[in-house]
N, C-alpha and C positions, 0 to 999 in steps of 0.2 A: 207667638212671641212678640211682645210689645217692645217699645223702644227701651224701657228700663231693663227688661230681660235680655234684650239684645246687647245692651251696653255691658251687662254683667258677663254674658256668655263670651262676648268679644274680648274682654279683658282676660278671661280665663284661657281663651284659645291663644291669644298672643303670648301669655305667660308660658303656655305649653310649647309654642313654637320656638320661643327664645331658649327655653330649656333644651329642646331638641337640638337646636343648632349649637348650643354651648357644649353639649355632651355627645354629639354625633360620632365623633372619632372613637368612642368607647363601644359603639354598636358593631355587631358583625355586619360588614358592609354588604355582603351578598345574601339575599334571602335563602333560607334553607328549607322552606316549606315544600310539601308535595303538591302536585296539581290537584285541585279540588278541595284544598284545605279549608277555604272560607265557607263553602256551602255547609260543611259540618258544624261550623261555629255559629251560623246565623239561623234564625227561625225560617219557617217555610214561607212566610209573607210578612208584610208590614203590620205594625200593631193596630188594634182596633181603636185604642185610645192613645193620644199623644204622650210621649215620654218627656221627662225632664232633661234639660240639656246636660246636667251634671252626669246623668246615667249614660247619655249618648257619648259624652266626651271620654268616659272610661273605656269605651270600646275602641277608641283610636289606638291606645297602647296595647290593649289586650288582644285585639283581633286584626287590626290593620297593620300595625308596625311589624309583626312577624313576617308579613308578606311583602315588605318593601325592600328593594335594593336601594341603598342610600347613596344616591348620585351626588349629594353635596358633601359626602364624607371625604376627608383628605386621603382615605385609603382606597378611594374609587379612582382607578387609573386606566379604566377601560374605555373603549369607543372614543368619543370626544366628549368634553364636559357639557353638562346642561347647567348654564349659569343660573345663579340665584343671588339676589341681594335684597336687602330690606327696602330700599327705594322702589325696586321693582315690585315687591309684594304690596307696597302701599298703592302703587299704580293699579294693580289688579283689584284691590279693595275698592278704590274709587270707580273703576270701570264697572265692577259688579253693581255698585250702587246706582250708577247712571245707566243701567242696562238699556241698550237701544240697538235695533237691527242695523241702523246706519247704512242702508243700501244706497242712499243718495244724500246730497248736500242738505236738503230740506229736513231730513230726519233729525239731524243735529249738526248744524253748521260747524260747531267747534271741533267735532270728531273728525270731519273731513279736513278742515283747514289746519288743524294741528298736525295731522299726518303729513300733509304736504310740506309744512314748514320744517318739521323734525327730520323728514327724509332728505330735504335739501341740506340741512345742517350736517347730517351724517355723510352725505355724498361729498361735501367739501372737506370734512374731516378725514375721509378715506382717500382724498386726492383723486376722485373720479373726474373724468373729463367733463367740461361744462355741458356737453350734449345730453347728459343724464339728469340735468336739473330741470325743475318744472317751468322755469322762465322760458325755455326753448320748446322744442318739439317732443322732448322726452319727459322723464319724471320717475318718481318712485312710488311704490305701493307696498303695503305690508301684507304678506301671505302668511299662511300657518307654518309651512316648512319649505325647505329648499326643494323637496320633491314636488310639492304643489307648484312652486315657481317654475320648475322645468316643464311640468304639464302645460301650464298656462302659456309659456312662450313657445313651446313646441306646437300647440294648436295654432297660435298666431302665425308662426313660421310656415306651417303647412298651408294655411289659407293664403298667405302672401305669395308663396311659391306657385300655388295653383292659379292664382290670378295672373301672375307673370306668364305662366305657360299658355294661358288662354287669352293673353292680351291681343286686342284687335278683333276678336271674334265676338259674335252676338248670338243670342237665342239658343236654339237647339245645338248648333255647331259648337258654341261655347261650353254648354253643359256636357256634350259628348267628349270634348277635349279634356275637361276636368276629370270626368269619370275614367277616361283612359289613362290619364297621368297619375291618378291617385295611387294605383297599385304599384307604380314604379318608384314612389318616394321612399327614400331611406334616410334615417337619422344615424348620425355617427357619434361615437365617443371612444376614448382610448380604452385599452384593456384594463386600465386602472381607474376609469371613470366610475362614479358611484352607480349602483344598479338602478337608480331612479330614472336615468335616461332611457334605459331599456324598458322599464315599466311605463314611462310616458309614451314610448312608441307603441306599446300594446294598446294603451288607452286611445291614442290618436289614430289607430288603425293603419300604421305605416310599418315598414321594415326597419330593422336595426342591424347595423354592422359595426363591429369593433375594430378599431385601428391598433395594430400591435405596437407595444412599447418595449424597450429593452433595458436590461441592467446597465448596458454601456451608456445609456442616456439617463441613468438614475430613475428609470420608470416614468419619465416625463414624455409627453407627446412632442415629437419634433415635426418641423415643417416637411421634411423629406418623407417621413412615415405617412403623414397625411396626404401628401401629393401622390404617393404610390397607391393608397387606398382609393383616392378620387379617380385615378386613372383606371383602376380595376372596376370601379362602379360604372364608369362610362362604357367599358368593354362589355359589362354584363347588362347593359341597357337600363341601368338604374339612374335615378335622379337624386343626388344628395341635396337635402334642403335644410338640414339642421346639424350643428356640431356643438357638443359640449366640451369645453376646455376647462381645466381645473387649476385652481390655486390652492394646493394642499390636499392631495388625494387621500382617501381614507386609509389605505394600507401604509403609506410611507410619508405622507405630506409632501409628495413631489409637486413641483410647480412646472406646468407645461411651458414650452418655449413660445411665449406669446409673440415675440418679434417675428419668428419664422412663420408662425401660424397666420399672423396678420398679413404677411406678404403673400402667402398661398391663397387665402380666402379672398384677397382683393380681386382676384380674377374670376371669382365665382359669385355672381350677384344673387343667385338663387339661395345661397346658404346663409342661414341665420346662425351666427356664432354667439354662444352663451358662455359666460364665465361663471362656473360654479365655485364660489369661494366661501362655502358654507361655514367652515371652521376658520381657516387661516386668513380669510379676508379681514377679520377684526384687527390683525396685526398691522393693517394699512394705517392705523391711527398713529403709528410710530414712524418717524422720518426715515429710519433705516430700512423700511420695507416699502415705502411709497413708490419706489422705482418700478415695482411690479405693475403698477397701474398705467404706466406710460403708453402702452399700446391698446388700452381698453377702448379708446375712441374708435378703433377700427372694427370693434365688435358691436353686436346688437343689444346685448343685455348682460346684466351682472346681478348676482345675488349673494347676500351674506346673512347668515343666521346670527343676529346679535344675541340670541338666547343660548348660543354655544359658548362664546368666549368674551362677551362684552357686557356681563353683569346684568343682563335683562332676562327676566323669567320667561320660560316657555309659555306661549309660542310667539315668535317675532322674527320672521324671515323677510328681509328687506330686498325687494326686487326692483331693479332699475331697468328702464328701456330707453333706447335712443330715440324711438319714434312711437309715441303712445297710440297713435292712430291705428296701428296694426293690432293692438289689443282690443281697441274699441270696435274695429271692423269685425273681429272674430267673436266678440262676446256681447255686443250690444243688441238687446232686444227690449223694446219699450212698449209694453201693453198699456192700455188706456189708464189703468189704475196707478201706474207709475209716472204718468206725465204730470209736469208742473211747469210753471212759467220760468223758474230759475234754470231747470235742466234744459228746457227748450231754447233758452236764450244762448246757450253755449258758453256762458260766463262762469260756470261753476264746474267742479269735477265731481262726477258720480263714480265712485270706485267700484260699484257693482259691475261696471263695464270693463274692469281691469282684472277680473278673476272669474273663477268657475261658479262660486256660490252667489246668492243674492245678498243675504245679510252678512254683516261683519261686526266684529267687536271693536271696542275703543282701545286698541293696542298701542297707539302712539303715546298714550299717557305715561305708561311705565318707562318707555324709552326717554321721554322728556324728563321724567323724574331722575332717572339714572344719570343722564347728561348733566343735569343741573347740580346734583349732589356731589358727583365725583369730579366734574369738570374735565377738560381735555387732558390736563396734567395727570389727574387721577386715573383716567383710562389708559394713558400711556404707561404709567407706573404699574398698573395691573398686568398688562401684556408683558412688559419687560421683566417683571418679577417672575413670571412663569417661565419665560425663556431661560432665565438664569437657573431656575430649578431644573429645567430640562438639561442644561449644560452640566449641572452638578451630577444628575443621575447618569448622564452619558459618561462623564469622567470616572464615576465609580465602576460602571460596567467595563470601561476601557482599561481600568487598572487590574482587571482579572482576565487576561487573555487565555489563561489556562481553563477558564470556565465559560466565558462568553465571547461571542463574535458579533460585532456590530455590522449590520448588513447594508445600511444606507446612511447617508449623511444626516445626523440628527437635525431636525428642523421643527420650528414652531412648538417646542416643548415635547416633541415626540421622539422616542428612541426605539429603533427596531433591531432586534438581535435574536440569535439562537444560542443553544447550549452546545458547548464543545464536549464531545464524548471522551471518555478515558481511552487514549490511543495506545496501541502496542508500539514497541520500539520500531518496527518496520513501518508502521503508519506514520510515526513521527518523522522518521528519516525521509519518507516519501519518495516519489519518482518525479523526474523531469522538473526538478526545482520546486515542486509543489509541496513544500514542507512547512509545518508550523515552527516558527522560530521564536525563542525567548532568550533574553540575555540575563544570565544569573549572576554575573560578576559584579554588577553595580546597580544603582537605583534606576537605570534606564531599562525598559523592556519594550519590545516592539512586536506588532503584528502587521502584515501587509497583504495586499492582494495582487498577484501577478504583475510585478513590475518593480520599478525603482523608486527610491525615496525622493520625492520631489516636493517643492513648496508650491502650494496653490495660492496665488496672489489674491484670490477672492475670499480666502478665509482670513480670520483675524488672528494673526500670530500672537502668542502670549510670551511673556518673559519666562526664562528658565531659572532654576536655582542651582548654583554651583556648577553651572555649565552642563547639567544633565537634564534629560527629559524622558518621559515615559511615552513611547509611541506604540500604538496598536496597529499591527499589520497582519495581513492574511495571505499566505501562499507566495512563495517565490523568494528570490534573492534580493538583497538590498545593496545599493551603492550608497551606503550611509556614510556621509561625510561628517566627521566629528571626532571627539577624543575616544569614543568607545566603539569598539567593533562588535557587530552582531555575530553570534555563533549559533550553530544549529544544535538543538538538543537531540541526542540519539537515544539514550537509555535512562536518563535521569528525569523523566517527565514529572513524576511525583515530587522529587526533590526540588526541582525548579519551581513547580507550582507552589510548594510550601514557602520557598524563599520569596517568591513574588508576593504571596499573601502577607508575609511579615515585613516586606519592604514598605517604604513610605515615599512613593514617587512624587516629585514636585509638579509634574504635569503629565497630561495624557493626550494622545492624538489618535485620529483614525486616518488610515491611508488606504485608499482603494485604487488598484491598478496603477500604483506609482504616484498618485496625487494626494498630497496632504490635505485632508478634508477639514479637519477641525482640531484645534489644540486647546486644551483646557488646563490651566494651572490647578493643581490639586493641593489642598491644605494637608498638613502632615497627618491628619486623621483619616484621609480618604482611602487609603490602600485597601483596607478590609471592610469598609463601610461602617466602622464604628468611630466614636470620638476617642481622642487620645487617652482619656481616662476611663474608657470602658473596654476592658479586655474580654476575650471570649468567655473567660471564667465568670465574669461579672454579668455578662449579657444574659438576657432571658432567652432560653433555647426555644426554637420554634417547635410547637407540639406536633408529635407524629400523627396522632389522631385526636383532634380536638376541635370543637365548634365554639369554643369560648370567645368572648368578644374583647378580652383584655388586650391592651396594646402595651408595647414597651416604651417607656419614656427614655429617650436618648438625649444626652446633653448636646445642644446644637453646636457648640464650638464656634470657630471662626471660619467663615466660608470665603474662599477667594475665587469666585467664578471668573471665567474668561470674559474679555470684552464681548459685548453683544454682537452676534453674527449679523451682518447687514442683511443677508438674504441667503436663500438656499442656492448653492452653487450647482451648476449642471455641466460639468466638464464632459466633453464628448468622449474622452478616453477612459472614463471610469468603468470598472467592473466590480459588481457588488457581491458576487457569489464566490464560493470557494474556487471556482475556475470558470472560464468562459464557455467551455464546450458542454453540449448536452450530455455527452457520454459520461463526463466527470460528474455532472450534476446528478446523474442517476447512479452514482457509485455506491457500494455498500457503506462507505463511511458517511455519505450523505443520508442514507436510509437510517443509519444508527443515530445520527444527529437529529434527524426529524422526529424519530420515535422518542428520543430522550427529551427533546424540547416540548413535545406534546404532553409527555408524562409530567414534566415540571409544571407546565401551564395548568393542566387539569388538576393536579394535586394542590397547587396553591389556591385555585378558585374553590376547590372542594372544602378546603380548611377555612376559607372565608375571612381571613384577616384583611387581605387586600384583594382587589378584583382587577384582573387583567383581561385583555383580549389578544387574539392571535390573528395571523394572516399567512398567506402563502405567496411567495415570490419566486416565480420560475422554478417550481418544484422544491423550494426551500421553505420549511415550516418555521415560522418566526413568531416571537412574542413582541408585542408593541406596548410600550408604557408611555402614557401621557401625563405630564406633570403640570396640568393647567386647570385643575379643579379650583374653585373659588377659595377653598380652605387649605389648599396645598401649602406645605411648608417644608423646611429643610429636615426636620426631625422625621417626618413621615416618608420623605423621599429616601432618607438613609435607611429607615426601617424596611421599606420595600426592597431595597437592594440587599439588605441583610437576609431577608426571607428568601430571596432568589438564590443567594449563595448557599444558604443552609439546605434548601430543598434540592438544588442542583447537586451538591456534594453528597447528600443523602441518597439520591437516586443513582448517582454514578457509582457509589460504593456497592450498591446491590445489583447494578446492571450487568 
């Protein structure tokens, strides 16, 4: 392929990519192929004679597209997003054109220096402490993924700890102390930490121990839980040397209690504390989230995947360390063929010493392009727009307490919930005050968890309409102060559910263990997930057995989302499950709810119009919906809710 042919092929490829993005919402989001499908479509080997690009390009649609799950589709609400943007794509194009191994400064000075500059820009944008900037003893480096970043810092932490334990010793005595200590090292992470910490421990040849977290702490790691685990490690003769804390856990987007953790680790100089902010860390670009970074100066490293939520194409995981010398001590090996005057002078950065691999790509270019095209205000608007979509989805779920139960405080555009099974009269009445309550008499309805209706000052209260509000509560009695009294439903569950569906509540809230977590004003069209001019008769029904890629076009209407929530609240008294006791969590009602939730989740994914993921929270099976895809919008958020309602009602009817 010569330059003229390349130009023609590139134009054709870009045209196809643009067409793909413009119509991606019309494709089935989840691939439906069987394992091994592609081998049946491709020849046994490459062609003897080269083929024309036009013939090759045809195979993208015919053979590759059927096996793709479309992560950029607005119907993709699973896992966490994989960002993509046209500036990011352009960065990848130039990076491919400039292909260089870039293992040291001399290989291409611009590749190294732009990475240093861009990562300093990002650190300041995220409000990271100055200790993470390149001007001091720290700095940033781009890794492939957050998992790679954890492996890198864990190896550095292991070697640092072993040096500390052998401090003052020399020769054979030093080596013997290191060998004896190595088997006692243990890495820590909460029970909600990403599995990458445990995998890193396997690679580093050290032990791993999980620190329990509880529903009462909203599944965030507390200082007290960490302290208990550290004390147990000491009793067991182990040496904790590494801790992963998290800003935005995978299951619920929980934020660990950084203030408490900083206080605990201050007394343990052997422990390297890492902040895994792979997804939620991007929210630090917004002022309302920057307070999360206040205690990061007490920790040793921080990592954020800008390829998740900050418009940069995969892969771009930005790792920051407070003292870069620990990475260099762990990874620096300089054979003669890598030596050069610039590296030997110590005046340049060789990023090969900050990672496992030798070679590296020009990944800073796409981050630079994204920053310049969108600007700081554009990046903030991107994050805030998705947070508002998350609030919208949460409000829709909260408007149907007869079908759904929100299990954790919605955060960072993630909502976690399960399906409420059809209950008998006895189950609805309940025992010991653990009953589902809805109010059928007016436009207010509530659900709560084990406690009283209280206001959480850390939430953003919203205005109400006509003095009424729609409050979602789970289990227990309410000391509801207002014009409307809550009443228990005993035998009219179906009647009240229908009444709730037909109502148009002006606002919705989540209350867990007596704390008002989140209140969202709802537009008049939110009660049943459709716009006010789209009745159930006019709406397109969700197909019972269909693999079609057609989507329903819903009028967007007027959205009145709540004020942006400043941060995820972590009240110590919250309880996020049906009840706080293990016995109740293992009750037949919970088993029924888990089975129904799993069936709903699996049927939705099997039909393929939207793609969701699930999680398990203290024996509770839950569905998680992320509204942070680059192409997410109100229409598709509402359609996802409509699908959930239709499938939940369909399966409850036959359950």
